[in-house]
C-alpha positions in Angstrom: 76.3 79.8 73.8 79.5 77.7 74.2 81.0 79.2 71.1 80.4 82.7 72.3 82.0 82.0 75.7 85.0 80.4 74.0 85.3 83.4 71.7 85.2 85.8 74.6 87.8 83.7 76.5 90.0 83.6 73.4 89.7 87.4 72.9 90.5 88.0 76.6 93.5 85.7 76.5 94.8 87.3 73.3 94.5 90.8 74.9 96.3 89.6 78.0 99.2 88.2 75.8 99.5 91.5 73.9 99.5 93.5 77.1 102.0 91.1 78.7 104.4 91.3 75.8 104.1 95.1 75.5 106.4 95.7 78.5 108.6 98.8 78.6 112.4 98.4 78.2 112.7 99.2 81.9 110.2 96.5 82.9 111.9 94.0 80.6 115.3 94.9 82.1 114.0 94.5 85.7 112.4 91.2 84.8 115.6 89.9 83.2 118.1 91.0 85.8 116.4 91.4 89.2 117.2 87.8 90.4 120.9 88.4 89.4 120.9 91.7 91.3 119.5 89.9 94.4 122.1 87.2 94.1 124.8 89.8 93.9 123.4 91.6 96.9 123.7 88.5 99.1 127.2 87.8 97.7 128.7 91.3 97.9 126.5 93.6 100.1 125.6 96.0 97.3 121.8 96.7 97.4 119.9 95.1 94.6 118.0 98.3 94.0 121.2 100.2 93.4 122.6 97.5 91.1 119.4 97.4 89.1 119.1 101.2 88.9 122.8 101.6 87.9 122.4 98.9 85.3 119.3 100.5 83.9 120.8 103.9 83.8 124.3 103.0 82.6 123.2 100.5 79.9 120.1 102.3 78.6 118.1 99.4 79.9 120.4 96.9 78.3 120.2 98.6 74.9 123.4 100.7 74.8 126.3 99.9 72.6 128.4 98.9 75.6 125.7 96.5 76.9 124.9 95.0 73.5 128.5 94.6 72.2 130.5 94.3 75.4 127.9 93.0 77.9 129.1 95.9 80.0 126.0 97.1 81.9 127.7 99.5 84.3 130.1 101.5 82.1 133.1 100.1 83.9 136.3 101.3 82.3 139.4 99.3 81.9 141.6 101.0 84.4 145.2 99.8 84.8 144.6 96.3 86.3 142.1 95.1 83.6 143.5 92.0 81.8 140.5 91.1 79.8 139.1 92.1 76.4 138.6 95.8 75.8 136.3 98.0 73.8 136.9 101.6 72.9 133.9 103.9 73.2 133.3 107.7 73.5 132.2 108.7 77.0 133.6 111.6 79.1 136.4 111.6 76.6 136.8 110.2 73.0 137.9 106.6 72.7 137.9 105.6 76.3 138.6 101.9 77.2 135.8 99.8 78.6 135.8 96.3 79.9 134.3 93.5 77.8 132.5 90.6 79.4 131.4 87.2 78.0 127.9 87.7 79.4 125.8 90.1 81.5 126.3 87.9 84.6 130.0 88.6 84.5 129.3 92.3 84.3 127.1 92.1 87.3 129.7 90.2 89.3 132.4 92.6 88.3 130.3 95.6 89.3 129.9 94.1 92.8 133.6 93.3 93.0 134.5 96.8 91.6 132.6 98.4 94.5 133.6 96.0 97.2 137.3 96.0 96.5 138.0 99.7 96.1 138.7 101.7 99.3 136.9 104.8 98.0 133.6 102.8 98.2 134.3 101.1 101.6 132.1 103.5 103.6 129.0 102.5 101.6 129.1 99.0 103.1 128.5 100.6 106.5 125.1 101.7 105.3 122.0 99.6 105.7 121.2 97.4 102.7 117.9 99.2 102.5 119.4 102.7 102.4 119.3 103.2 98.7 119.4 107.0 99.0 122.6 106.8 101.1 124.1 104.5 98.5 123.0 106.8 95.6 124.6 109.9 97.1 127.6 107.9 98.4 128.4 106.6 94.9 128.5 110.2 93.6 130.6 111.3 96.5 133.0 108.5 95.9 133.4 109.4 92.2 131.5 106.6 90.5 129.9 109.1 88.0 130.6 112.6 86.8 127.0 113.6 86.3 125.9 115.9 89.2 122.4 114.6 89.0 123.5 110.9 89.2 122.0 110.3 92.7 118.7 111.8 91.8 118.5 109.7 88.6 119.2 106.5 90.5 116.6 107.4 93.2 114.0 108.3 90.6 114.4 104.9 88.9 114.3 103.0 92.2 111.1 104.7 93.3 109.4 104.8 89.9 109.9 101.0 89.4 109.8 100.0 93.1 113.3 98.6 92.9 113.7 98.9 96.7 111.5 95.8 97.0 114.5 93.7 95.8 116.6 94.8 98.8 114.5 92.6 101.1 114.1 89.6 98.8 115.7 86.3 99.6 118.2 84.8 97.2 
């Protein structure tokens, strides 16, 4: 009898491990970067849900070439003031210049800084931290992305993966 109970327990434990490791790329991304998004929210005022959704969308859940080779999770381009390393990648145009970071944490920090220090995004910081829909539409209005369905894509990710829960988490 003891052997049978042990066998059942082992089988159940094995099934649990297989299910736990069979997470989707989205779930893995959220698990990996949610605490960083919350930290950035408290540091900068950018909602964690927006940061996570943008990171997921812009980096293909951390699997895009920019994310893997440049640690760039937000598709942030070089612009004139960028002094760091650069990577050239086809986006809206061929061979555009993108920022390269030492690690994803730098990318997250720079994303917050990018939004907080540019005047065109200033109105977003007047919104409630829990107004992810306002932020999603505001990012499009301010010119963050050229895709007309960008706000809808962010909102879908936030609601599908319950990312808004991170907007009320403590750091």
